[in-house]
C-alpha positions in Angstrom: -68.4 -56.1 14.6 -68.7 -56.3 11.0 -67.0 -52.7 11.1 -64.4 -53.7 13.7 -62.6 -56.2 12.5 -61.7 -54.6 8.8 -60.7 -51.9 11.4 -58.5 -54.2 13.1 -57.1 -55.5 10.8 -56.0 -52.1 9.0 -54.8 -50.7 12.3 -52.9 -54.3 12.6 -51.2 -53.8 8.9 -50.5 -49.7 9.3 -48.5 -51.0 12.5 -46.8 -53.5 10.8 -45.7 -50.8 8.2 -44.7 -48.5 10.3 -42.4 -50.7 11.7 -38.4 -50.0 11.2 -35.3 -52.3 12.4 -32.0 -50.2 12.8 -28.7 -52.1 13.5 -26.2 -52.0 16.5 -23.6 -49.9 14.2 -26.8 -47.2 12.8 -28.7 -44.6 14.2 -32.5 -43.1 12.3 -32.8 -39.2 12.5 -36.5 -39.1 12.1 -38.7 -36.2 10.9 -42.6 -36.0 11.8 -44.5 -33.9 8.9 -40.8 -32.7 8.1 -39.8 -31.4 11.5 -37.1 -32.8 13.7 -38.4 -35.5 16.1 -35.2 -37.2 17.6 -32.5 -39.3 17.0 -33.6 -43.4 17.4 -31.8 -46.7 17.7 -30.6 -49.4 17.6 -33.3 -51.9 17.5 -37.0 -52.0 17.2 -38.3 -48.1 16.2 -41.9 -47.0 15.5 -42.7 -44.7 12.4 -45.8 -43.5 12.2 -46.2 -44.5 8.1 -47.3 -41.6 5.7 -46.1 -38.9 8.6 -43.0 -39.6 9.8 -39.0 -40.3 7.9 -35.9 -41.4 8.6 -32.5 -40.9 7.4 -30.3 -43.9 8.7 -26.6 -43.3 9.9 -23.7 -45.5 10.3 -21.5 -44.9 12.7 -18.6 -46.7 11.8 -15.6 -45.9 10.8 -15.4 -45.2 7.0 -12.6 -45.1 4.6 -12.6 -42.6 2.1 -10.2 -42.6 -0.7 -8.9 -39.0 -2.2 -8.4 -39.2 -5.9 -4.5 -38.3 -7.1 -4.0 -34.7 -6.7 -1.8 -32.3 -9.1 0.4 -30.6 -6.4 2.9 -28.1 -6.8 5.3 -28.3 -4.0 7.5 -25.4 -2.5 10.4 -26.0 -4.5 8.1 -25.8 -7.7 7.9 -30.1 -8.3 5.0 -31.1 -10.0 3.5 -34.5 -8.4 0.2 -36.3 -8.1 -0.9 -37.3 -4.7 -3.5 -39.6 -3.3 -4.3 -40.0 0.4 -6.5 -41.7 2.7 -8.9 -40.4 5.3 -10.6 -42.5 7.7 -13.8 -40.6 9.4 -16.8 -41.5 11.6 -20.1 -39.6 12.3 -20.2 -38.7 16.1 -23.5 -37.1 15.9 -26.4 -38.0 13.3 -28.4 -34.6 14.2 -25.7 -33.0 12.8 -24.9 -34.7 10.0 -28.0 -35.0 8.5 -29.4 -31.4 9.4 -26.3 -29.3 9.2 -25.0 -30.7 5.8 -26.7 -32.0 2.9 -24.0 -35.1 2.2 -21.2 -34.9 4.4 -19.5 -37.7 2.3 -19.0 -35.6 -0.7 -18.4 -32.4 1.5 -15.8 -34.3 3.6 -14.1 -35.5 0.0 -14.0 -32.3 -1.5 -12.6 -30.6 1.6 -9.9 -33.8 1.9 -8.5 -32.9 -1.7 -8.5 -28.9 -1.0 -6.8 -29.1 2.4 -4.3 -32.0 0.1 -3.5 -29.2 -2.4 -3.1 -26.6 0.0 -1.2 -28.1 2.4 1.5 -29.8 0.5 1.8 -26.9 -1.6 3.7 -25.6 1.7 6.5 -28.4 1.9 9.5 -29.4 0.0 9.8 -32.5 -2.2 12.2 -33.8 0.1 10.1 -33.0 3.2 7.1 -34.7 1.4 9.0 -38.0 0.6 10.9 -38.4 4.3 8.6 -36.7 6.3 4.6 -37.9 6.1 4.1 -38.6 9.7 4.2 -34.8 10.3 2.1 -34.0 7.1 -0.6 -36.4 7.9 -0.9 -35.1 11.4 -1.4 -31.7 10.0 -3.9 -32.9 7.5 -5.7 -34.5 9.9 -5.5 -31.7 12.5 -7.3 -29.4 9.8 -9.8 -31.4 8.2 -11.3 -32.9 12.2 -11.5 -29.0 13.0 -13.3 -28.5 10.0 -15.7 -31.5 10.2 -16.3 -30.9 13.6 -19.4 -28.5 13.1 -21.0 -31.2 10.8 -20.7 -34.5 14.1 -17.9 -35.7 12.0 -14.5 -37.0 13.4 -11.6 -37.2 11.3 -9.6 -40.2 12.9 -6.4 -41.0 10.4 -5.2 -39.2 7.3 -2.4 -41.2 5.9 -0.5 -39.7 1.9 -0.7 -43.3 0.0 1.7 -42.6 -2.9 3.8 -39.8 -4.7 4.0 -40.0 -8.2 7.0 -38.4 -9.3 7.5 -37.1 -12.9 10.3 -39.0 -15.0 12.8 -36.5 -15.1 12.9 -36.5 -11.4 13.0 -39.7 -10.9 16.5 -40.1 -12.7 17.5 -37.0 -11.1 17.2 -38.6 -7.4 18.8 -41.9 -8.9 22.3 -39.8 -10.0 22.2 -38.0 -6.8 21.4 -41.5 -4.8 24.0 -42.9 -6.8 26.6 -40.3 -6.7 26.2 -40.4 -3.0 27.3 -44.1 -3.0 29.9 -43.3 -5.1 31.3 -40.9 -2.8 31.2 -43.1 0.4 32.9 -45.9 -1.6 35.7 -44.0 -1.8 36.0 -42.5 1.4 35.7 -46.2 2.5 38.4 -47.4 0.0 40.6 -44.1 1.3 40.4 -44.9 5.3 41.1 -48.4 4.1 43.9 -47.3 2.3 45.6 -45.3 5.4 44.7 -47.6 8.2 46.8 -50.6 5.4 49.7 -47.9 4.7 50.0 -47.3 9.0 50.2 -51.1 9.5 52.8 -51.3 6.9 54.3 -48.4 8.3 54.5 -50.2 11.3 55.5 -53.9 10.1 58.2 -52.4 8.1 60.1 -50.9 11.3 60.1 -53.8 13.0 61.7 -55.6 10.4 64.0 -52.8 9.8 65.3 -53.7 13.6 66.0 -57.2 13.0 67.7 -57.8 9.5 67.5 -61.4 9.9 63.3 -61.2 10.4 63.0 -59.8 7.3 65.2 -62.6 5.7 62.6 -64.8 7.2 59.7 -63.3 5.9 60.7 -63.9 2.4 61.7 -67.2 2.2 58.2 -67.9 4.0 56.7 -66.2 1.0 58.8 -68.1 -1.4 57.5 -71.0 0.2 53.8 -70.3 0.0 54.4 -69.6 -3.9 56.0 -73.3 -4.0 53.7 -74.6 -1.9 51.5 -74.5 -5.2 53.4 -76.3 -7.8 51.6 -75.0 -10.8 53.6 -72.7 -12.1 57.2 -71.2 -13.0 57.8 -68.5 -10.3 60.7 -66.0 -11.0 61.3 -64.0 -7.7 64.5 -61.3 -7.5 67.2 -62.8 -4.6 67.7 -59.9 -2.2 71.5 -59.4 -1.4 71.4 -60.1 2.3 71.4 -63.4 1.3 74.9 -63.4 0.0 76.2 -61.2 2.3 77.7 -64.0 4.7 79.5 -65.2 2.2 81.0 -61.9 0.6 83.4 -61.7 3.8 85.1 -63.8 6.2 84.2 -63.9 9.6 88.0 -64.2 10.5 90.6 -61.9 10.3 93.7 -62.2 7.6 96.9 -64.0 8.9 98.9 -62.0 8.2 97.5 -58.9 9.3 99.6 -57.0 12.4 98.6 -57.0 16.0 96.3 -54.2 17.2 95.7 -52.4 13.2 91.8 -52.1 12.6 90.1 -54.8 11.1 88.6 -54.7 7.9 85.9 -56.4 5.4 87.3 -60.3 5.1 87.8 -61.2 1.2 85.4 -61.5 -0.9 83.8 -64.7 -2.3 85.8 -65.8 -4.9 83.7 -65.2 -9.0 83.6 -69.0 -9.5 81.7 -69.5 -6.2 79.4 -67.3 -6.7 78.3 -68.7 -10.1 78.4 -71.8 -9.1 76.0 -70.6 -6.3 73.5 -68.7 -8.6 73.6 -72.3 -11.2 72.5 -74.7 -8.4 69.4 -71.6 -7.9 68.5 -72.2 -11.4 68.5 -75.8 -11.4 66.2 -75.7 -8.6 64.1 -73.2 -9.6 63.7 -75.3 -13.1 63.3 -78.4 -11.2 59.6 -77.1 -10.3 56.9 -78.6 -11.9 54.6 -76.7 -14.5 51.0 -76.7 -15.4 50.1 -75.7 -18.2 
């Protein structure tokens, strides 16, 4: 009886030391006397202390940062590119037995694949078509790590660091392209304006009175401000009604061809010009 109680206590302590608890997202790859014993978990498992051991493996998705890599593109441009890789373990047994450190191995494989893939593309494709490059990287890395029991869910290129000279060259190219577009748009606007002005000129030429009315409207718009003195030319069309008489001369024979009426005397023209100058002088000024 005195021996049974200590033995029972030792058995209880040994059993307590042999218990392991694995979380829901963990699996334990166990070894008994150095031989693979199985994959256990989650929950409470029993591992004989001193005879068995385990390697915990997480089944959650891991974000693995790929350090910046010096890459020379196909068009001989040196850039620095870093990326991020999302992966998870699908087979804990192979991830532990086949490869020593699956995280380190996947990181090194991702770095070499990133350099080799980006070395086959041009800079414009790297900057504008990243989805295609990400898909190629994911496919290559996933195929290589499938034998290790690892699944690659995504590979994303995070940043592309360009040399300062290349940045300035790209800025000049973008500026020149915008200037070209601005000049084209301005030329198209001039073309449309000229076509509209040509149509307006044809319409005004068909009706001479319309030109005089338009001229008077412009004068009214200028005079509405009342803050400056405006000097403007007077078209000769405004004086044509005064330069000729509508009635024919009394002494002309009947049936003879009618000619232009007598011209307006110079004194009348001078009087009219004096009145226009007086009206312009009365326009208020603003300093």
